[in-house]
C-alpha positions as CSV (number, residue, x, y, z in Angstrom):
1,M,-40.0,-3.5,2.7
2,Q,-37.9,-2.4,5.7
3,D,-37.8,-6.0,7.0
4,S,-36.6,-7.2,3.6
5,L,-33.8,-4.7,3.5
6,E,-32.7,-5.6,7.0
7,W,-32.7,-9.3,6.2
8,S,-30.6,-8.7,3.1
9,R,-28.2,-6.5,5.0
10,S,-27.6,-9.1,7.7
11,R,-27.2,-11.8,5.0
12,F,-24.6,-9.9,3.1
13,E,-22.6,-8.6,6.1
14,S,-21.1,-12.1,6.2
15,F,-19.4,-11.4,2.9
16,D,-17.2,-8.7,4.5
17,S,-14.5,-11.3,5.2
18,M,-14.6,-12.7,1.7
19,E,-11.7,-11.6,-0.6
20,G,-12.8,-8.9,-3.0
21,L,-16.4,-8.5,-2.0
22,A,-18.0,-5.4,-0.4
23,A,-21.3,-5.9,1.5
24,S,-23.1,-3.4,-0.7
25,E,-25.9,-5.5,-2.3
26,L,-29.1,-5.1,-0.2
27,T,-31.7,-6.8,-2.5
28,P,-32.4,-10.5,-1.8
29,P,-31.2,-12.9,-4.5
30,P,-33.7,-14.7,-6.8
31,R,-34.9,-18.0,-5.3
32,F,-33.1,-20.2,-7.8
33,L,-29.7,-18.9,-6.7
34,F,-30.2,-20.5,-3.3
35,Y,-29.7,-23.9,-5.0
36,L,-26.4,-23.0,-6.6
37,P,-23.0,-23.1,-4.8
38,R,-22.2,-19.5,-3.7
39,G,-25.5,-18.4,-5.1
40,K,-25.7,-15.3,-3.0
41,L,-22.1,-14.4,-3.9
42,I,-22.9,-14.7,-7.6
43,H,-26.0,-12.4,-7.1
44,A,-23.8,-9.8,-5.4
45,V,-20.9,-9.7,-7.8
46,Y,-22.3,-10.4,-11.3
47,P,-23.3,-6.8,-12.3
48,G,-19.9,-5.3,-11.6
49,F,-18.1,-8.3,-13.0
50,L,-20.1,-8.1,-16.2
51,V,-19.2,-4.4,-16.6
52,A,-15.4,-5.2,-16.1
53,A,-15.6,-8.1,-18.6
54,T,-17.4,-5.9,-21.1
55,I,-14.7,-3.2,-20.8
56,A,-12.1,-5.9,-21.2
57,L,-13.7,-7.2,-24.4
58,A,-13.9,-3.7,-25.9
59,S,-10.4,-2.9,-24.8
60,T,-9.0,-6.1,-26.4
61,W,-10.8,-5.4,-29.7
62,L,-9.5,-1.8,-29.8
63,A,-6.0,-2.9,-28.9
64,Q,-5.9,-5.5,-31.7
65,H,-7.5,-3.1,-34.2
66,Y,-5.1,-0.2,-33.5
67,N,-2.1,-2.2,-32.3
68,A,-2.0,-0.4,-28.9
69,P,-1.6,-1.6,-25.3
70,V,-4.7,-3.3,-24.1
71,M,-4.0,-2.5,-20.5
72,L,-4.1,1.2,-21.2
73,F,-7.4,1.0,-23.0
74,A,-8.9,-1.0,-20.1
75,L,-7.6,1.5,-17.6
76,L,-8.9,4.6,-19.4
77,F,-12.3,3.0,-20.1
78,G,-12.6,1.8,-16.5
79,M,-11.8,5.3,-15.2
80,A,-14.5,6.7,-17.4
81,F,-17.0,4.5,-15.5
82,H,-15.8,5.5,-12.1
83,F,-19.3,6.6,-11.1
84,L,-20.3,2.9,-11.0
85,H,-18.1,2.3,-8.0
86,E,-19.5,5.2,-6.0
87,E,-22.7,3.4,-5.2
88,G,-25.2,0.9,-6.6
89,R,-25.4,-2.7,-7.8
90,C,-21.9,-2.8,-9.4
91,V,-19.8,-1.9,-6.4
92,A,-19.4,-5.5,-5.1
93,G,-18.5,-7.0,-8.5
94,I,-16.0,-4.2,-9.1
95,E,-14.3,-5.0,-5.8
96,F,-14.4,-8.7,-6.6
97,S,-12.9,-8.2,-10.0
98,S,-10.1,-5.9,-8.7
99,R,-9.0,-8.5,-6.2
100,T,-10.1,-12.1,-6.6
101,V,-10.1,-12.0,-10.4
102,L,-6.8,-10.2,-10.3
103,R,-5.1,-12.9,-8.2
104,L,-6.5,-15.7,-10.4
105,G,-4.9,-14.0,-13.5
106,V,-1.5,-13.6,-11.7
107,A,-1.5,-17.2,-10.6
108,L,-2.2,-18.4,-14.2
109,L,0.9,-16.5,-15.4
110,G,2.9,-19.4,-14.3
111,A,1.8,-21.4,-17.3
112,R,4.0,-19.1,-19.5
113,I,7.3,-20.3,-18.0
114,T,9.4,-23.4,-18.0
115,F,12.7,-24.2,-16.3
116,A,14.2,-25.3,-19.7
117,E,13.6,-21.9,-21.2
118,I,15.4,-20.3,-18.3
119,A,18.3,-22.7,-18.5
120,S,18.7,-22.2,-22.2
121,L,19.8,-18.6,-21.7
122,G,23.0,-19.5,-20.0
123,V,24.5,-18.2,-16.7
124,W,25.3,-14.6,-17.4
125,P,22.0,-13.4,-18.9
126,V,20.2,-15.1,-15.9
127,A,22.6,-13.4,-13.5
128,T,22.0,-10.0,-15.3
129,V,18.2,-10.4,-14.9
130,V,18.4,-11.4,-11.3
131,V,20.7,-8.5,-10.4
132,G,18.7,-6.1,-12.5
133,V,15.4,-7.1,-10.8
134,A,16.8,-7.0,-7.3
135,T,18.7,-3.7,-7.6
136,T,15.8,-2.0,-9.4
137,I,13.4,-2.8,-6.6
138,L,15.9,-1.8,-3.9
139,I,16.6,1.5,-5.7
140,G,12.9,2.1,-6.1
141,V,12.4,1.6,-2.3
142,A,15.3,3.9,-1.4
143,L,14.3,6.7,-3.8
144,A,10.7,6.5,-2.8
145,R,11.7,7.1,0.8
146,R,13.8,10.0,-0.2
147,L,10.9,11.5,-2.2
148,G,8.4,11.0,0.6
149,L,6.4,8.4,-1.3
150,G,6.9,5.5,1.1
151,A,8.7,2.2,0.8
152,T,5.6,0.3,-0.4
153,F,5.2,2.5,-3.4
154,G,8.9,2.1,-4.2
155,A,8.5,-1.7,-4.1
156,L,5.4,-1.5,-6.3
157,S,7.0,0.8,-8.9
158,G,10.4,-0.9,-8.8
159,G,8.8,-4.4,-9.2
160,S,6.6,-3.3,-12.1
161,V,9.6,-1.7,-14.0
162,A,12.0,-4.6,-13.2
163,I,9.7,-7.6,-13.8
164,C,6.8,-7.5,-16.2
165,G,5.0,-4.1,-16.1
166,A,1.3,-4.0,-15.3
167,S,1.1,-7.7,-14.4
168,A,3.9,-7.3,-11.8
169,A,2.3,-4.1,-10.5
170,L,-1.0,-5.9,-9.9
171,A,0.7,-8.9,-8.3
172,I,2.8,-6.8,-5.9
173,A,-0.2,-4.5,-5.1
174,S,-2.2,-7.6,-4.0
175,V,0.3,-8.3,-1.1
176,L,1.0,-4.8,0.0
177,P,-0.8,-3.3,3.1
178,R,-4.0,-1.8,2.1
179,H,-4.6,1.9,2.7
180,Q,-6.9,4.7,1.4
181,D,-4.6,5.3,-1.7
182,S,-3.9,1.7,-2.6
183,E,-6.0,1.6,-5.7
184,R,-4.7,5.0,-6.8
185,D,-1.1,3.9,-6.4
186,A,-1.7,0.7,-8.4
187,I,-3.5,2.5,-11.2
188,L,-0.8,5.2,-11.4
189,T,1.9,2.6,-11.6
190,V,0.1,0.7,-14.3
191,V,-0.5,3.8,-16.4
192,A,3.1,5.1,-16.0
193,V,4.7,1.7,-16.7
194,T,2.5,1.1,-19.7
195,A,3.4,4.4,-21.2
196,L,7.1,4.0,-20.5
197,S,7.0,0.5,-22.0
198,T,5.3,1.8,-25.2
199,V,7.9,4.5,-25.6
200,A,10.7,1.9,-25.1
201,M,9.1,-0.4,-27.7
202,I,9.5,2.4,-30.2
203,L,12.9,3.8,-29.2
204,Y,14.9,0.8,-28.1
205,P,15.0,-1.1,-31.4
206,I,16.3,2.1,-33.1
207,F,18.9,2.4,-30.3
208,V,20.2,-1.2,-30.5
209,V,20.6,-0.9,-34.3
210,A,22.3,2.5,-34.0
211,I,25.0,1.2,-31.5
212,G,25.6,-1.9,-33.6
213,L,24.4,-4.7,-31.4
214,D,24.1,-8.1,-33.0
215,H,20.8,-10.0,-32.9
216,V,21.7,-12.0,-29.8
217,H,22.8,-9.0,-27.7
218,A,20.0,-6.9,-29.0
219,G,17.5,-9.5,-27.9
220,I,19.0,-9.7,-24.4
221,F,18.9,-5.9,-24.1
222,L,15.3,-5.6,-25.3
223,G,14.1,-8.5,-23.2
224,G,16.0,-7.3,-20.2
225,T,14.8,-3.7,-20.2
226,I,11.3,-3.2,-21.7
227,H,8.6,-3.5,-19.1
228,D,5.6,-5.4,-20.6
229,V,5.7,-8.7,-22.5
230,A,3.7,-7.5,-25.4
231,Q,6.0,-4.5,-26.0
232,V,9.1,-6.8,-25.8
233,V,7.6,-9.0,-28.5
234,G,6.8,-6.0,-30.6
235,A,10.2,-4.5,-30.3
236,G,12.2,-7.8,-30.7
237,Y,10.5,-8.9,-33.9
238,T,10.9,-5.4,-35.3
239,V,14.6,-6.1,-35.4
240,S,14.7,-9.7,-36.5
241,Q,13.2,-13.1,-35.9
242,E,16.3,-14.2,-33.8
243,T,16.2,-11.0,-31.8
244,G,12.5,-11.5,-31.1
245,D,12.9,-15.1,-29.9
246,I,15.8,-14.2,-27.6
247,A,14.0,-11.1,-26.3
248,T,10.9,-13.2,-25.5
249,Y,13.0,-15.8,-23.6
250,V,14.8,-13.2,-21.5
251,K,11.5,-11.5,-20.8
252,L,9.9,-14.7,-19.6
253,L,12.9,-15.1,-17.3
254,R,12.0,-11.7,-15.8
255,V,8.4,-12.9,-15.5
256,A,9.7,-15.9,-13.6
257,M,11.2,-13.5,-11.1
258,L,7.7,-12.4,-10.2
259,L,7.4,-15.3,-7.7
260,P,10.6,-14.8,-5.7
261,A,10.1,-11.0,-5.8
262,V,6.6,-11.1,-4.4
263,L,7.6,-13.8,-1.9
264,A,10.5,-11.5,-0.7
265,I,8.1,-8.5,-0.4
266,S,5.6,-10.7,1.4
267,F,8.3,-12.0,3.7
268,A,9.5,-8.5,4.5
269,L,5.9,-7.5,5.3
270,T,5.6,-10.7,7.4
271,R,8.6,-9.7,9.5
272,A,7.3,-6.1,9.9
273,G,3.8,-7.5,10.8
274,A,5.3,-10.0,13.3
275,A,6.8,-7.0,15.1
276,R,3.3,-5.6,15.3
277,G,1.7,-8.9,16.2
278,A,0.1,-9.5,12.8
279,A,2.0,-11.8,10.3
280,P,0.2,-12.3,6.9
281,A,0.1,-15.8,5.5
282,L,1.7,-16.8,2.2
283,P,-0.8,-15.7,-0.6
284,G,-2.4,-18.7,-2.2
285,F,-2.1,-17.3,-5.7
286,L,1.7,-17.4,-5.4
287,I,1.5,-21.1,-4.6
288,G,-0.7,-21.6,-7.7
289,F,1.9,-19.7,-9.8
290,A,4.7,-21.9,-8.6
291,L,2.8,-25.1,-9.2
292,L,2.0,-24.1,-12.8
293,V,5.6,-23.4,-13.5
294,V,6.6,-26.9,-12.2
295,V,3.8,-28.6,-14.1
296,N,4.6,-26.7,-17.3
297,S,8.3,-27.4,-17.0
298,F,7.7,-31.2,-16.8
299,G,5.5,-31.1,-19.9
300,L,2.5,-32.5,-18.1
301,T,0.1,-30.0,-19.7
302,P,-0.9,-30.2,-23.4
303,K,-0.1,-27.2,-25.5
304,L,-3.8,-26.5,-26.1
305,A,-4.4,-26.3,-22.3
306,V,-1.4,-24.0,-21.9
307,D,-2.7,-21.7,-24.6
308,L,-6.1,-21.7,-23.0
309,V,-4.7,-20.9,-19.5
310,N,-2.6,-18.1,-21.0
311,D,-5.8,-16.6,-22.6
312,V,-7.7,-16.9,-19.4
313,S,-4.9,-15.2,-17.5
314,R,-4.8,-12.4,-20.0
315,W,-8.6,-11.9,-19.8
316,C,-8.5,-11.9,-16.0
317,L,-5.8,-9.3,-15.8
318,V,-7.5,-7.0,-18.3
319,A,-10.8,-7.3,-16.4
320,A,-9.0,-6.6,-13.2
321,I,-7.4,-3.5,-14.7
322,A,-10.8,-2.3,-15.8
323,A,-12.1,-2.8,-12.3
324,L,-9.2,-0.9,-10.8
325,G,-9.8,1.9,-13.3
326,M,-13.4,2.1,-12.1
327,K,-12.2,2.4,-8.5
328,T,-10.0,5.4,-9.4
329,S,-10.7,9.0,-10.5
330,F,-8.6,11.3,-12.7
331,K,-8.7,13.8,-9.9
332,D,-6.9,11.4,-7.6
333,L,-4.2,10.7,-10.2
334,F,-3.6,14.4,-11.0
335,A,-3.2,15.1,-7.2
336,V,-0.1,12.9,-6.8
337,G,2.3,15.3,-8.6
338,W,5.6,14.6,-10.5
339,R,7.4,12.5,-8.0
340,P,6.0,9.1,-8.8
341,I,6.6,9.6,-12.5
342,G,10.2,10.8,-11.8
343,L,10.8,7.8,-9.6
344,M,9.7,5.3,-12.4
345,L,11.8,7.2,-14.9
346,C,14.9,6.7,-12.7
347,E,14.1,3.0,-12.2
348,T,13.7,2.6,-16.0
349,F,17.1,4.4,-16.7
350,W,18.7,2.2,-14.0
351,I,17.7,-1.2,-15.4
352,A,18.4,0.0,-19.0
353,G,21.9,1.1,-18.1
354,L,22.7,-2.0,-16.1
355,V,21.6,-4.4,-18.8
356,L,23.4,-2.4,-21.5
357,A,26.6,-2.5,-19.5
358,S,26.3,-6.2,-19.1
359,V,25.6,-6.7,-22.9
360,L,28.6,-4.5,-23.9
361,W,31.2,-5.7,-21.5
362,A,30.3,-9.1,-20.1
363,I,28.1,-11.2,-22.3
């Protein structure tokens, strides 16, 4: 028995260098898996991956049934199963889902965007979005340093608020330096940005009607300020069909900023790493994101395939959120205090004020 465990341990130690896999599985795989590509990898990760996928399925059903944010359900359910990440068969699959599956989901987000949709908005809305994204991230970094939270948390929170909520948080977290609180910071950001986005979905449509914005300007404001895509759609079509269409296009423009934003953050980390003698390579999932944008822009992909890719991306992100939830405990979240929440509130107020000023005085 001891020889079998030692054999298994030595076989799985080689997985330490694989993205998203912990060498925690000590039982030898069934013989038939030796004949499959990456059979030992499948044996190591499938229990944890199935748990994450099951939570994603349950969260999606509840979100559709109660018209609530699916990411929030996945997070909370995942955190309820935190014990599965402490030890046992599920650890490797949870790690795999929180990293590799996450990056696949982010890469497939590129299928939502085309250059034509971006160009159709005109120059000023595009400029407003670009300035809003850039300044929100920079303000997030500056305020995070002042609050003692660190520049990386500022980039993470600022990017999630400025671009596309939970999806942006996950994409940015995947290129940030890893430390003992990485998962906690990512989960905290996703929870806070989802809650703020839900509140904005309720309050912002009331606000744009109260101040008398027309359908076009209301759509630009809603699409340029609310954090998550689903909440933008919900808020926009609450006002009118035209407002919903414009809000969706503006939001997709913000989603398109995910690539340059993550590239800029990765480049900044590369320069800092070069000074320490360790420069990270360009993440492969960003290359996939860019290629999908180009392919989709030239109409080379049938609509059915685009819809399928979007569904797969959504499922991957929800499963990754569930895995991140399983890696984080409520105790860790409560220990962070008020400063991260205050930081994200400031970032939310900043981008809302900037886009509102642009809508009222420039567009």
